[in-house]
C-alpha positions, -999 to 999 in steps of 0.1 A, spaced: 745 604 -109 709 598 -115 683 627 -102 651 614 -88 621 635 -79 589 625 -59 562 642 -42 550 636 -6 519 656 -1 527 691 -11 566 688 -8 589 676 -35 620 655 -28 649 655 -50 676 629 -46 708 624 -64 717 587 -67 747 569 -79 729 541 -99 699 523 -107 702 501 -77 699 530 -55 671 543 -75 653 512 -69 660 513 -31 646 549 -31 615 540 -49 611 512 -24 609 536 4 591 566 -11 574 552 -41 546 538 -21 538 565 3 502 579 -2 498 614 -15 469 621 8 463 613 44 448 581 49 427 592 76 413 626 66 423 628 28 443 660 33 472 666 10 489 684 40 512 655 47 551 656 55 579 636 67 589 641 102 616 627 130 611 625 165 638 615 192 618 609 226 643 593 251 670 592 225 652 568 203 648 577 166 612 577 152 606 585 114 568 592 105 546 604 78 524 630 95 492 649 86 493 687 95 455 687 96 442 659 117 475 649 132 474 614 121 508 595 116 525 564 103 558 549 109 588 540 89 609 511 99 646 511 103 666 485 86 684 460 109 718 471 97 709 508 103 716 517 66 680 529 58 644 532 63 614 513 48 579 522 46 557 499 65 526 508 43 504 515 72 472 535 75 478 569 92 462 569 126 456 595 154 466 588 192 436 591 214 441 601 252 436 565 264 467 555 246 452 532 221 457 540 185 426 545 166 417 559 131 396 592 137 383 614 112 379 650 124 347 653 105 333 626 130 330 651 158 302 671 142 273 658 159 239 673 153 232 704 176 197 703 191 175 733 185 177 745 221 214 742 224 222 765 193 247 795 198 225 826 202 251 848 184 
C-alpha cells in the first residue's frame, strides 16, 4: 500500500492506494484542484456531495462566497474526474455567473450614511 496525502483548502486528505497506477489516478482527480476559491480567493473550500432528485453531484465548494465547481463521473461509474472549471456562484435568474462578494460594496452617498 502507498499512502498519499493532499490538501484541499484547509482539509488534508489521506488515501491508502494499492499501487502507482492508483496514485496516478488519484493525482489526476485531486492534483489539479485549486487551493483557493477561484472566485473570491478564500482558502475555505471543501469537497461536497448533493443528491437532488436522486442524482449524485460531486462538487468543490467555497464556504465564504458559496461558489462551486463540478466533478465529472466516469462513464463506467468507477470514479470521478476534476473538470478544471472556475468556481462560480448561482444567481437568482438561474444563470451561472462569477461573482466576487466584494463587488457589492458600492460607494455610499454622504446623505445615505447610517447615523449610528
